[in-house]
Structure formats: C-alpha cells, structure tokens
C-alpha positions in Angstrom: 13.1 -11.7 37.4 13.7 -8.4 34.8 17.2 -6.5 35.6 16.7 -2.8 36.4 18.8 -0.7 34.0 20.7 0.2 37.5 21.4 -3.1 38.2 23.0 -3.8 34.6 25.2 -0.8 34.5 26.2 -1.9 37.8 27.1 -5.5 36.7 28.6 -4.0 33.7 30.8 -1.6 35.4 32.1 -4.4 37.4 33.0 -6.3 34.8 34.9 -3.3 32.8 36.8 -2.6 36.2 37.6 -6.0 36.5 38.6 -6.2 33.1 40.8 -2.6 33.1 42.7 -4.1 36.7 44.1 -6.6 35.2 45.3 -5.0 32.4 46.7 -2.1 34.2 50.8 -1.9 34.2 52.0 -2.4 37.5 53.5 0.5 39.3 50.9 3.1 40.2 49.0 5.4 37.9 49.7 8.1 35.1 50.5 11.8 35.7 49.3 13.2 39.2 46.0 14.8 39.2 44.5 12.5 35.8 41.4 10.5 35.7 41.7 7.5 33.5 39.1 5.2 32.9 39.8 2.9 35.2 39.1 5.5 38.0 36.2 7.0 36.2 34.5 3.8 36.6 35.7 2.9 39.6 34.2 6.7 40.5 30.9 5.7 38.5 30.3 2.3 40.6 31.3 3.9 44.1 27.8 5.8 43.2 25.6 3.9 41.3 23.9 2.1 44.2 22.6 5.2 45.6 22.4 7.5 41.8 19.0 8.5 40.6 17.5 7.4 37.4 19.0 10.5 35.9 22.7 9.8 37.1 22.2 5.9 36.1 21.2 7.1 32.8 24.5 10.2 32.5 26.7 7.4 33.8 25.6 4.5 31.4 26.2 7.6 28.6 29.9 7.9 29.9 30.5 4.5 28.9 29.4 3.6 25.4 30.3 0.2 25.7 27.6 0.0 28.2 24.9 2.3 26.7 25.2 0.3 24.0 24.6 -3.6 25.4 21.7 -1.7 27.7 20.1 -0.1 24.7 20.6 -3.7 22.6 20.1 -6.0 25.2 16.2 -6.3 24.3 16.1 -5.6 20.6 
C-alpha cells in the first residue's frame, strides 16, 4: 500500500510533536501570545485530516524537515 502525502505528513508531525513534547521544559510555555514550533506543529496536526491537498503542501512546507523527507523518499 502506498502512503499518501497526507498520511506521510501526519505521521511525521506525530513524530516531531512527540520529540518536542519529550524535550519541552516543565512549567509551561513561553511568553503569553507566542506560538513556538511545538504549538504550530500541534495546530497543523489537528487540521491535517481534513486539509485539502494544497493545505497539506502548505503544512509540509512549514516544516522543512518533513518537506525534505517527502521529496527524498522516492528518490
């Protein structure tokens, strides 16, 4: 079975979020109103299941390591 880009990006976001959550310092987030990479990744993961193909591309491109992994996976 071939993994779609949406499935690939969702899986990679899950991995990135898990790593960042494990490395997050205890005691809460940064300054109020700031949105760090963990929060951005969580927000993107929340919307990926219903995202259009164009939005999946935008989400992947917002995370260079995911976009790079997608483009090099079939090379």
